[in-house]
C-alpha positions in Angstrom: -0.2 -14.3 -13.4 -1.9 -13.2 -16.7 -0.8 -9.5 -17.0 -4.1 -8.5 -18.7 -6.0 -10.0 -15.8 -3.9 -8.5 -13.0 -6.0 -5.3 -12.4 -9.4 -6.9 -13.0 -8.5 -9.7 -10.6 -7.5 -7.1 -8.0 -10.8 -5.2 -8.5 -12.7 -8.5 -8.0 -10.7 -9.1 -4.7 -11.8 -5.6 -3.5 -15.5 -6.4 -4.2 -16.1 -8.1 -0.9 -19.0 -10.4 -0.1 -21.2 -9.3 2.8 -21.9 -12.2 5.2 -24.8 -10.5 7.1 -26.5 -7.1 7.6 -25.0 -6.7 11.1 -25.5 -8.4 14.4 -27.0 -6.9 17.5 -24.0 -4.9 18.4 -23.8 -3.2 15.0 -20.9 -5.3 13.7 -21.0 -6.3 10.0 -19.1 -9.2 8.5 -17.5 -9.5 5.1 -15.3 -12.2 3.5 -12.4 -11.6 1.2 -10.3 -14.0 -0.8 -6.5 -14.2 -0.6 -4.6 -13.2 -3.7 -4.6 -15.8 -6.6 -0.8 -15.6 -6.6 0.3 -17.2 -3.4 2.9 -15.6 -1.1 3.7 -16.3 2.5 2.8 -14.2 4.4 0.1 -12.5 2.2 1.2 -9.1 1.0 0.1 -6.5 3.7 -1.3 -4.1 1.2 -3.8 -6.7 0.1 -5.2 -7.1 3.6 -5.2 -3.3 4.3 -7.0 -2.6 1.0 -9.7 -5.2 1.6 -10.2 -4.0 5.2 -10.7 -0.4 3.9 -13.1 -1.7 1.2 -15.1 -3.5 4.0 -15.2 -0.3 6.1 -16.3 1.8 3.1 -19.3 -0.5 2.4 -20.8 0.6 5.7 -20.4 4.4 5.1 -22.4 6.7 2.8 -20.7 7.2 -0.5 -20.5 11.0 0.0 -18.1 10.6 2.9 -14.6 10.1 1.3 -11.8 8.3 3.0 -9.7 10.6 5.2 -7.2 8.1 6.9 -6.4 4.5 7.3 -4.3 3.1 10.2 -3.2 -0.5 9.9 -1.4 -2.7 12.5 -0.3 -6.1 11.1 -0.5 -8.5 14.1 0.3 -11.9 12.6 1.5 -13.2 9.2 -1.5 -14.1 7.1 -2.0 -17.4 5.2 -2.1 -17.5 1.4 -4.7 -20.3 1.3 -7.4 -19.1 3.7 -10.1 -16.5 3.2 -10.2 -13.4 5.3 -13.1 -12.5 7.7 -13.5 -8.7 8.1 -15.6 -7.6 11.2 -16.5 -3.9 10.8 -17.5 -2.1 14.0 -19.2 1.3 13.8 -17.3 3.7 16.1 -18.6 7.1 15.1 -21.3 8.5 12.8 -22.0 12.2 12.4 -23.0 14.6 9.6 -19.4 15.0 8.4 -17.5 12.1 10.0 -17.6 8.3 10.2 -15.1 6.0 11.9 -14.9 2.3 11.5 -12.8 -0.3 13.3 -12.0 -3.4 11.3 -10.7 -6.7 12.6 -9.2 -8.9 9.8 -9.1 -12.6 10.8 -8.2 -16.0 9.3 -9.3 -19.3 10.8 -10.3 -17.6 14.0 -7.1 -15.6 14.5 -6.9 -11.8 14.2 -4.1 -10.9 11.7 -4.7 -7.2 11.1 -6.4 -4.3 13.0 -7.5 -1.3 10.9 -9.1 2.0 11.9 -10.6 3.9 8.9 -11.9 7.5 9.1 -14.1 9.2 6.5 -14.7 12.9 6.3 -16.8 15.2 4.2 -14.4 18.1 3.1 -15.4 21.7 3.9 -13.9 25.2 3.5 -10.7 25.9 5.4 -7.0 26.7 5.2 -5.1 25.1 2.3 -1.4 24.6 1.7 1.0 21.9 0.6 4.7 21.2 0.2 5.9 21.4 -3.4 6.6 18.3 -5.4 10.4 17.6 -5.8 12.0 17.8 -9.3 12.0 14.3 -10.7 12.1 12.8 -14.3 8.7 12.1 -15.8 7.6 8.5 -15.5 7.5 8.0 -19.2 11.2 8.8 -19.3 12.1 6.1 -16.8 12.6 2.4 -17.3 10.0 -0.1 -15.9 10.8 -2.0 -12.8 11.4 -5.2 -14.8 13.8 -3.3 -17.0 15.7 -2.1 -13.9 15.9 -5.6 -12.6 17.1 -6.8 -16.0 19.9 -4.2 -15.8 20.8 -5.1 -12.2 20.9 -8.9 -12.7 22.2 -8.9 -16.3 19.5 -11.3 -17.4 16.0 -10.5 -18.9 13.3 -10.3 -16.3 9.8 -11.1 -17.6 6.7 -9.0 -16.6 5.9 -9.8 -13.0 2.2 -9.9 -13.5 1.4 -7.2 -10.9 -1.6 -4.9 -11.1 0.6 -1.8 -10.8 3.5 -0.2 -12.8 6.6 1.1 -10.9 9.2 3.5 -12.2 12.0 4.3 -9.8 13.7 7.7 -10.2 16.9 6.7 -8.4 18.8 3.6 -7.3 17.3 0.3 -6.2 18.6 -1.6 -3.2 20.3 -4.0 -5.6 22.2 -1.1 -7.1 23.4 0.3 -3.8 24.5 -3.1 -2.6 26.9 -3.2 -5.6 27.9 0.5 -5.4 27.8 2.1 -2.0 28.3 5.6 -3.6 24.6 5.3 -4.6 23.4 5.1 -1.0 20.6 7.6 -0.2 18.2 8.2 2.6 15.4 8.8 0.0 13.7 6.9 -2.8 11.3 8.3 -5.4 9.0 6.1 -7.3 6.2 6.7 -9.8 3.3 4.2 -9.6 -0.1 3.6 -11.0 -2.4 0.7 -11.8 -1.8 -1.2 -15.0 -4.9 -0.3 -16.9 -7.8 2.1 -16.4 -10.0 1.7 -13.4 -13.7 1.6 -14.4 -16.2 4.1 -13.1 -17.5 3.2 -9.6 -20.3 5.8 -9.1 -20.5 7.2 -5.6 -17.8 4.7 -4.5 -15.2 6.2 -6.9 -13.2 7.8 -4.1 -13.3 4.6 -2.0 -12.1 2.4 -4.8 -9.1 4.6 -5.7 -8.3 5.0 -1.9 -8.3 1.2 -1.6 -6.0 0.9 -4.7 -3.6 3.5 -3.2 -3.6 1.7 0.1 -2.7 -1.5 -1.8 0.1 0.1 -3.9 1.6 2.3 -1.2 2.9 -0.8 0.7 4.9 -2.0 -2.3 8.2 -0.1 -2.0 8.4 1.7 1.3 10.9 -0.6 3.1 13.1 -0.5 0.0 14.0 3.0 1.2 15.6 1.6 4.4 17.7 -0.8 2.3 18.8 1.9 -0.1 20.1 3.9 2.9 22.1 1.0 4.2 23.4 -0.4 0.9 21.8 -3.8 1.4 19.3 -5.6 -0.8 16.5 -8.1 -0.4 19.0 -10.9 -1.2 20.6 -10.2 2.2 17.6 -8.9 4.1 14.1 -10.1 5.1 11.3 -7.9 6.2 7.6 -7.2 6.4 5.4 -4.2 7.3 4.2 -3.9 10.9 2.3 -0.6 10.9 1.0 1.3 7.9 -0.8 4.6 7.9 -2.3 6.6 5.0 -3.8 10.1 5.1 -5.6 11.3 2.1 -5.7 15.1 1.5 -7.1 15.6 -2.0 -8.9 13.6 -4.7 -6.8 11.6 -7.1 -6.9 8.7 -9.5 -4.9 5.5 -8.9 -4.7 4.8 -12.7 -2.8 8.1 -13.3 0.8 8.4 -12.3 1.5 9.2 -8.6 4.9 10.1 -7.3 5.9 8.6 -3.9 8.7 10.7 -2.4 10.0 8.5 0.5 12.5 9.1 3.3 13.7 7.0 6.2 14.5 9.1 9.3 15.3 6.2 11.7 16.0 2.5 11.9 16.8 0.6 15.1 16.0 -2.5 17.1 15.3 -4.5 13.9 12.7 -1.9 12.7 12.8 0.7 10.1 10.6 3.8 9.7 9.7 5.3 6.3 7.7 8.5 5.7 6.3 9.3 2.2 4.5 12.1 0.4 2.3 11.2 -2.6 1.9 13.7 -5.4 -0.2 13.7 -8.5 1.5 14.1 -11.8 0.2 17.7 -11.8 2.1 18.3 -8.5 -0.8 18.2 -6.0 0.1 16.6 -2.7 -2.7 14.0 -2.5 -1.6 11.8 0.4 0.9 11.2 3.1 2.0 7.8 4.2 4.0 6.3 7.0 5.2 2.7 7.6 7.3 0.9 10.2 8.6 -2.5 9.1 10.5 -5.4 10.7 13.9 -5.9 9.0 16.4 -8.7 9.5 19.8 -8.8 7.9 21.2 -12.2 7.0 24.8 -13.1 7.6 26.9 -15.1 5.1 25.4 -18.4 6.3 21.9 -17.1 5.6 20.9 -16.7 9.2 19.3 -13.4 10.3 20.7 -11.2 13.0 
């Protein structure tokens, strides 16, 4: 993928086409394209972000995103467009709730509930941001892979920049003394996000939804000293709560821990901080994980 086009292409993918103005039961339909770079199944963050974009198109712009709850039901296809059916669940002066069904070729692949809330006065507190090196002092993800594999890794053409402040799963697989129950990663979009008017909060919420799915399951692998060479996995459920305004094109720290893994599933909880130390979001994900044996079969 052309690195300079990665972010503009993602923004285009989040600008969904409306199919209609809503049928008799209040359901609106939108279509969304799969990513230009094929992968099977399609990256879950792509589907979740498009579903949130579709939901946000049916809500007044002065109601910012409060939470997104995603259940990935089936693997999605890299060659088929997505159909997003947005159902109005609740509308009030300060709240709006939407249920989104993402489908491909007549099959539902993801179910999303998105909530929007107008902030008001109330109690205010947050956990402090942990001490961590600044992102500019850390190597890029490609540089980390180059070190891990001993061969130059070219830019991956992704619309985001990752900077890990700790070991990768490839490192812990080589050296079990690096095993940890936590990963910390800085992330942001590669390039500045253009102004979006009253949809500014929605756009940056969609981008964080997209990016927050990137490295969460890595935390489970780091705890067990295995890598993606010996493991396969995909996200099953993904939830994001947004606490304060932020920008996805400024550095965000994802402080992630894994409290449990069993039954072929792993749970990861994360806190997202702005570079200034504000806790802007909390995220949770459960993923399906399978460890391969030496023959390449999974357990």
